[in-house]
N, C-alpha and C positions, 0 to 999 in steps of 0.2 A: 364910030361907035361899036363896041363889040356887042354881040348877042349875048341875051341873060345866059347864066350857067343852067345848064339842063339838070333838073333834080335827078339825084342819084335813084336808081330803083333799087328795092331791098330783095334780097332773097333769105330765105329761112331755111336752115338746114336743121333736120330733126332725126334725131339717133339716140339711143341710150347708152350708146358706147362714146365716151369721150375720144378715143383715139380715132373712130371713124368721123366723129365731127370735125377734128382736126384734119384728118386728110381730106374730108370735102371742102373744108374752108381754105386749105392750102392750094387746092385745084382752082377754086372759084375766085380767089382774091384778087387776080389779075384782070377779072372783068370790072368795069365801071359800076360798082354797086355796094352797097352797104349789107354786110353779112350779119344777120342775127342766128343764134342757136337755140333750141329746146331740146331736154332729155327725154320727152315723153308726150304723148298726144293732147293730154290736158292743157299742159305749159305751150305747146304749140299752138292749140286754139286760143288761147288766151292772147299770145301774141299775134295771131294773125286778124283778131278782130280789132286789136289796138293798133298794128302797123301797117294792115293791109298790104303784104308784100307782093311784088311782081310774080315772084317764083317760090315755090316750096319744094324742096328735095326731102323727101321723107322716107325713113326705113318702113317697112312693113310690121314685122314683129317687134312690139313694145310694149311695156306696161302701162296702165292708165289710157286707154283707147290705142289700138294700133293704127297704123298708119292708113289702112283703107277706111277706117272710121272717120279720121281726120279729113280724109278725101270727101267722103259722103257728106260730112257737116259743111264742109266749104261750098260744095256742089248745091246744097239747100239752099244758101243764102244769096239773093240777088246782088247784093252789094259786093259779094266776095267772087262773083262769076269770072272777073276778069284774071284772076289768078291762075298762073300755070302750074301744073303738078307733075313731079317727077317721082314715081314709087319705086323703092330698091326693097329687093327680096333676095334673102339667100337661098330660096327655093329655086327650082330648074323650073321655070316658067310654068307655074301652077294655072289651071284654067280660070280661076277668079281673075288673075292678071291680064290674061287676053280679054275677057269680058270687060274689065276696068277701063281697057285702052279703046276697045270697040265702040263702048258705050259713052266715051267722053268723060269717064268719071276722072280719069288722069290724061295727060298729054302724052307721058312716055313711061316706060318701064325698063330698070336695068336691074341685072341680076348681079349678085357678089360673086367673086370679086369684081368691084366695079373697074373698068378701065378710065383712069382719070383723063384722059385725052378726049374719050367719048363723053363724059360727064360736061367737060368744058365746052367741048363743041355744041352739045345738046342745050347747054344753059343759054350759050350765047345766041343760038337759033331762036329759042323760046323768048328770051328778052327782047330780040330784035322784032320778033312780031308783035310784042306788048308796045313797042315805041311806033310802029307803022300805022 
């Protein structure tokens, strides 16, 4: 008798630039996960509430709530505490980013241009922690 198939984890990619979402999707599609996309923070939060993804990869600078606001909204909700968050920024390590990582608002932060291999490895590690 075979074991039941493990439920696929969900990754949400949030960025207002379609080309960046496509790039991140391409990088993450090899992972055993379902990938969803949102193009702003409000749409992301709606999807997060519905889908409760295991991982959110979000840009910082976006219309209708920036990525950090999305992170704070996730961390305020006990039912969303399990979500791992990677914040992407085009700024060179701004102080708020270090604070966000140090205080557990985000699990990791990456600066643009994002190294796709680094994103894959980071997502793999974060998703593996969720399964452990």
